[in-house]
C-alpha positions, 0 to 999 in steps of 0.5 A: 469877287464875292465877299464872305460875310462873317457871322455876328459875334456871340461873346464880348471876346469875339466882338473885339475883332470887329472894326465897328466895335466902338459904335456897336452895343458891345461896349455898353453891354460890357459896361453894364456887366462890369457895373453889376459885378460890384453889387453881386460881389458883396455877398461872397465878399462878406461870407467867403472873402473877409478872412482871407483878405484879413490874412493877406493884410496881416502878411502885408503888414509884416505880422507873421504870428503863426497862431493868428495865421492858423486861426484865419486859415481855419476860419476861412476854410470853415466859412467856405465849406459851411456857407459856400454851397448855400451862397454860391448857387443863387449867385450862380443862377443870377450870373447865368442870367447876367452872362447874356449881356456879354455872352449870347451862347446858351449856358448848360443849366442841366448841371446847376443846383441839382437840389432845388425844384425847378432848377436843372434835373434832380440827380438819381438818388437825390430824393429832393423831397427830403431836406437832408438828402437835398443838402447832402446832394448840394454839398457833394455835387461837383457843380456846387463846388465849381460855383463856390470857386466862382463865388470866391473869385467874384468876392475877391478878384472880380471887384478889384479888376472891375474897380481898376477898369472903372478908375481908368475910365474915370481918369480918362474922363477927368483928363478930357474935362480938365480944362473945363474943371479949371475954368470952373474953379474960382480965382486962386482955387486949388489945383485939379488932381489929374491922376499922374499930376495936377494942373492949375491953368488951362495950358497945363491941362491941355496935354492931359486933355489931348491924351484923353482924346487920343485914349478915348477910342481905347475905352470900348476895347478896354471895357469889352476885354474886361467884361469878356475875360470875366464872362469867360471865367464865369462860363468855364466854372458855371456851365459845367464840363461838356464831357460830364453833361454828354455822359449824363445825357448818354446814361439817361438815353440808355436808361430810357431805352431800357425802360422802353424795351421793358415796357415793350416786353411786358406788352408783348407778354400781355398780348400773348397771354390774351391770345392764349387764354382768350382768343385761342380758347374760344376758337378751340371751343368753336372748333369742337362745336363745329365738329359735334355739329358735323357729326349730327348732320347727314354726311350728304346734306348741304348743311353738312358740307357748309359745317365741314368747310367751317370746321376745316377753316376753324382748324386752320385758323387755330393753327395760324393763331398758335403759330402767331402766339409761338412767334410772339414768345415760344412756349418752349423758351418759357418752359425749358429755356434757351438751349431747348428753344434753339434746338427747336429752331434747328429742327425747323430750319431747312438748312441742317443746324448744329446747336452747341449750348453750354449754359449753367442754368436759366438766364434772365428772361429778357436776355433769353428772349433777345438771344432767341430772336437774334438766332431765329432771324439769323437762321432765317437769313441763312436759309434765304440768302446764304446758299449754305448747306450747314450752320452752327449755333454756339452759345457760351456764358463767360462771367457776365457776358453771354456770347451767341455765334451763328456760322454758316458755310454759305457764299458770304457777302452779307452787307447791312446796307443791302437790307434792314435785317442785320440793322434790325438785329443790331438795334435789338442787341443794342437795346439789351446793351450788347454788341453785334460783330459780323464777318462775311467775306465774299465766298464765305464763311459768314460768322455772326457773333453777338455779345450780351451783358448777363447779370444774375440780379436781372429777372430770371425766366425760372 
């Protein structure tokens, strides 16, 4: 029977389940993590924790004077609010580096310190080149206040727990060394303090030494558990919320997609303009010159036949170029808008098409372009694949949503998995931030509905 090999642990808490933990490197890494906690706790202790610790000390001593308590509370809140966002981010960056000792998983650094160059990504509107804007973003960022919460814990709870663990380890080490410490004492020396008691002779120290030997295998687990718990809290506060990061990434992807779509549309218009104003005009001039040359030559001469052939080919090429320009962006769509362009599509379709467009005015240019080409592709599919005898195109605008519906009485059964046509339509609609709905049961009818967001502050086609 094959044995299933478990993967290597990525965190100190996962390493607790290892049988060979005491001889692994995890206890040593955990000890290093705990030892470096103490120097890191000094800045937040001095800046953030002292007023609260003084308050706790006063309460523990029975000093319940309201005036002093209020002053200490206000001082603690003021120091945390004023200095916390300045002290916490550098500590958070060091902690993310230190976490690698006991947590090998990558940390989400995109949410960290959004105001300093080279750390994370500037948030929209942060204007990192302006100091006041950088401070404003720092003091209002949720990530910063999570870092402040961790800094506060680092300056209060973390050193107390770390010292408790280190004292336990030191006490067990003293138990083990107690017989030797007594032997090293001069005759009549003071008893050796052993935590729960003291020993003056080796015989009295032997039980402590035995207890130390029995507890020695527990030290690696204690160190690993303490370091793993600390690291888990640090990761929860400093790595940010996974949902927030995914949402931010999704927004960035959507914005990038819109920028690419705008750039593609601008390039399409440039190509259309160059073809219309450049190549088409030159071809028109060439056709006119060939026509004039054809008139100047004798009709039955060999040269006249060649010129006539070239003239006809030039006219055919000019018609093809006009159709190409029309396919890039129909002139009627630019001049008269979506209803007129859809009417032209209906006139050109081999299947009778009824257009019902109820629009109050011109739509944004990009929106008109998307709706037109979706309708054109859908009517082409109707003519090629549906076997329909009639189709309808309905356009409505309700609030900030433009709906476009193409229906036919064909055989139905349209399936995106059978070809790339419907998938391409869905991609085109998704780029514009809309959605595509399809109903096409076997036997028909087929209804394709597209809903596009329409905001009047977008560039208009007018």
